[in-house]
C-alpha positions in Angstrom: -28.4 21.6 45.5 -32.0 22.4 44.6 -33.0 23.0 41.0 -34.1 26.6 41.5 -30.7 27.6 43.0 -28.9 25.7 40.2 -31.0 27.4 37.5 -30.2 30.9 39.1 -26.4 30.1 39.3 -26.5 29.1 35.7 -28.3 32.2 34.6 -25.8 34.3 36.5 -22.9 32.6 34.9 -24.3 33.2 31.5 -24.9 36.8 32.2 -21.4 37.3 33.4 -20.0 35.6 30.3 -22.1 37.8 28.0 -21.2 40.9 30.0 -17.7 40.5 28.9 -18.3 39.6 25.3 -17.3 42.9 23.9 -16.2 41.6 20.5 -18.5 38.7 20.1 -21.0 40.3 17.7 -21.5 40.2 13.9 -19.8 43.5 13.2 -16.6 42.9 15.2 -16.3 39.3 14.0 -16.8 40.6 10.4 -14.0 43.1 10.9 -11.7 40.4 12.2 -12.5 38.1 9.2 -12.2 40.9 6.6 -9.0 42.6 8.1 -7.4 39.5 9.6 -4.0 40.0 7.9 -3.9 43.8 8.6 -5.7 44.3 11.9 -2.7 43.7 14.1 -0.5 46.1 12.0 -3.2 48.7 12.3 -3.4 48.1 16.1 0.5 48.4 16.4 0.4 51.6 14.4 -2.3 53.1 16.7 -0.4 52.0 19.8 2.8 53.6 18.5 1.0 56.9 17.8 -0.5 56.9 21.3 2.5 55.5 23.1 0.5 52.6 24.4 -2.3 54.7 25.9 -5.2 52.4 26.1 -8.0 55.0 25.4 -6.1 56.7 22.4 -5.2 53.4 21.0 -8.8 52.2 21.2 -10.1 55.3 19.6 -7.6 55.1 16.8 -8.3 51.4 16.2 -12.1 52.0 16.2 -11.8 54.7 13.4 -9.3 52.8 11.4 -11.1 49.4 11.4 -14.7 49.9 12.3 -14.7 47.6 15.4 -17.1 48.7 18.1 -15.9 51.0 20.9 -16.2 48.2 23.5 -14.2 45.8 21.4 -11.5 48.4 20.6 -11.2 49.0 24.4 -10.2 45.4 24.9 -7.4 45.9 22.2 -6.3 49.2 23.7 -5.9 47.6 27.0 -3.8 44.9 25.4 -1.5 47.5 24.0 -1.0 49.1 27.4 -0.5 45.6 28.8 2.1 45.0 26.2 3.9 48.3 26.9 3.9 47.5 30.6 4.9 43.9 30.5 6.7 43.3 27.3 8.3 46.6 26.2 11.9 45.1 26.2 10.9 42.2 24.1 8.7 44.0 21.6 10.5 47.4 21.1 12.8 46.2 18.2 10.9 43.2 17.1 7.1 43.7 17.6 6.3 40.6 15.4 9.1 38.5 16.9 8.8 35.2 18.8 10.0 36.8 22.2 7.3 39.6 21.8 4.6 37.2 20.8 5.3 34.8 23.7 5.4 37.6 26.3 2.0 39.0 25.0 0.4 35.6 25.0 1.6 35.0 28.6 0.9 38.4 30.2 -1.8 40.0 28.0 -3.8 37.6 25.9 -5.8 36.1 28.8 -7.3 39.4 29.6 -7.9 40.2 25.9 -9.8 36.8 25.4 -11.9 37.6 28.6 -12.7 41.1 27.5 -13.4 40.2 23.9 -15.5 37.2 24.8 -13.9 35.4 21.7 -11.6 32.4 21.8 -8.0 33.3 21.1 -8.0 31.3 17.8 -10.8 33.7 16.5 -9.0 36.9 17.3 -6.9 38.6 14.6 -3.4 37.2 14.4 
């Protein structure tokens, strides 16, 4: 493979990665650090109020925490995913092991991709 083509492919890969880095910025990472222990409770509260609607959850989360709209959209989609894939495991025990395992399996990969932040840097 010639160097020009390889350089173009690398540049495209970098652009794609950056295009999905909706939470990988100083503001959102700062919110995660500051609100790490309360962020997920806030998100659950927003999701309950909106019955898992992604847009309404995202809007609530943005207002309540100060994350960017793009970042909040990632978490709103995760709430909808949780409702759609993990409702029976999460309804009575949203912080329980079965719920967490279901969310990690079905929803976390898309959250990590959308957020552009490794799973271990997202609020727990």
